[in-house]
C-alpha positions in Angstrom: 0.0 0.0 0.0 2.8 2.4 0.8 4.4 1.8 -2.6 1.2 3.0 -4.4 1.2 6.3 -2.6 4.7 7.1 -3.9 3.8 6.3 -7.5 2.7 8.4 -10.4 -0.6 7.6 -12.1 -2.2 9.6 -14.9 -5.9 9.9 -14.3 -6.9 12.1 -17.3 -5.0 13.4 -20.3 -5.9 16.3 -22.6 -4.6 15.1 -25.9 -6.6 17.6 -27.9 -4.7 20.5 -26.3 -1.4 19.3 -27.8 -3.0 19.4 -31.3 -4.7 22.8 -30.9 -2.0 24.6 -29.0 1.8 25.1 -29.2 3.1 24.3 -25.7 5.6 26.8 -24.5 6.1 26.0 -20.8 4.5 23.5 -18.3 3.8 24.0 -14.6 2.7 21.6 -11.9 -0.2 22.8 -9.6 -2.2 21.3 -6.8 -5.9 21.6 -6.9 -8.5 22.4 -4.2 -11.2 19.7 -4.2 -14.1 18.4 -2.2 -14.2 14.8 -0.9 -16.7 13.6 -3.5 -14.5 15.1 -6.2 -11.4 13.2 -5.0 -13.4 10.0 -5.1 -14.6 10.6 -8.7 -11.1 11.6 -9.8 -9.6 8.4 -8.3 -12.1 6.5 -10.4 -11.0 8.4 -13.5 -14.3 10.2 -14.1 -12.8 13.6 -15.1 -12.7 15.3 -18.5 -10.1 18.1 -19.2 -11.0 18.6 -22.9 -12.7 22.1 -22.7 -10.8 23.3 -19.6 -8.7 26.4 -19.2 -7.1 28.3 -16.3 -8.0 31.8 -15.5 -6.1 34.3 -13.3 -8.3 36.4 -10.9 -7.2 38.6 -8.0 -3.8 36.9 -7.8 -5.3 33.4 -7.7 -5.5 30.8 -10.5 -8.8 29.1 -11.2 -9.5 26.0 -13.3 -12.6 26.6 -15.3 -14.9 24.2 -17.3 -13.4 20.9 -16.1 -16.0 18.2 -15.8 -15.7 15.9 -12.8 -18.7 13.5 -12.6 -20.6 13.4 -9.4 -19.7 10.4 -7.3 -22.3 7.6 -7.5 -22.2 6.4 -3.9 -22.3 9.9 -2.3 -25.6 11.4 -1.1 -26.9 14.1 -3.5 -27.0 16.6 -0.7 -23.2 16.2 -0.2 -22.2 15.7 -3.8 -20.4 18.4 -5.9 -21.4 20.4 -8.9 -19.8 18.9 -12.0 -18.3 22.0 -13.7 -17.7 24.4 -10.8 -14.5 26.5 -10.8 -11.7 25.0 -8.8 -8.8 26.9 -7.3 -5.3 25.9 -8.3 -2.5 25.9 -5.7 0.7 27.4 -6.8 3.4 29.7 -5.3 2.7 33.4 -5.5 5.9 34.0 -7.5 4.9 31.5 -10.1 1.4 33.1 -10.4 2.9 36.6 -10.8 5.2 35.3 -13.5 2.3 33.7 -15.3 0.2 36.9 -15.1 2.8 38.8 -17.0 3.1 36.1 -19.7 -0.7 35.6 -20.1 -1.2 39.3 -20.7 0.9 38.9 -23.9 -1.2 38.6 -27.0 -2.4 35.1 -27.8 -1.1 33.1 -24.8 -3.4 31.0 -22.6 -3.3 28.5 -19.8 -4.5 25.0 -20.6 -4.6 21.8 -18.4 -2.6 19.0 -20.0 -3.1 16.2 -17.6 -4.4 15.3 -14.1 -2.5 12.7 -12.1 -1.9 11.2 -8.7 1.6 12.0 -7.3 2.4 10.7 -3.8 -1.3 10.4 -3.0 -2.0 14.0 -4.0 -3.9 15.1 -7.0 -1.9 17.3 -9.3 -2.6 19.2 -12.6 -0.1 19.9 -15.3 -0.8 23.4 -16.6 0.7 24.6 -19.9 1.4 28.1 -21.1 0.3 27.8 -24.7 -0.2 29.7 -27.9 -3.0 28.7 -30.4 -1.8 27.0 -33.5 -2.8 28.3 -36.9 -5.1 25.9 -38.9 -3.6 24.6 -42.1 -5.6 24.5 -45.3 -6.7 20.9 -45.7 -7.3 21.2 -49.4 -3.7 22.4 -49.9 -2.2 19.4 -48.0 -4.5 17.0 -49.9 -3.3 18.5 -53.2 0.3 18.0 -52.1 -0.3 14.4 -51.2 -2.0 13.7 -54.6 0.9 15.4 -56.5 3.4 13.2 -54.6 1.4 10.0 -55.4 1.4 11.0 -59.1 5.1 11.6 -59.2 5.8 8.3 -57.4 3.6 6.5 -59.9 5.4 8.0 -62.9 8.8 7.3 -61.4 7.9 3.7 -60.6 6.4 3.2 -64.1 9.6 4.4 -65.9 12.1 2.5 -63.7 
């Protein structure tokens, strides 16, 4: 049992964020949770897909993260699925992030939620949105490459 508490277990991963954003820096943060939220997270019932972090009054808040209500907890004591949750970081790190987020086009995105030494941690990335490539142009390039490969293989 003691060996499990020292381990590192990824509970949820936001793979979509790596496709939509260019990751500049990553930070580790603790998260302020209720008891029923911890139980749901340990069962893996968390979705980071639409989440983002927001800086308000010198604190960092995790917005739009869906943690499913725990099934075995009474509804009166259960949590709201998409409530804002406070992230726990050092003041110096938050001040540094405030300066960087104010730059044009930078945002804070959660990459993954994991268990580390029995504590639930969130990996937050300072990211810039990627530009969408024209799909027609890439399909055109693929088709041209196929045609050149066909002609070269036909000659040789």
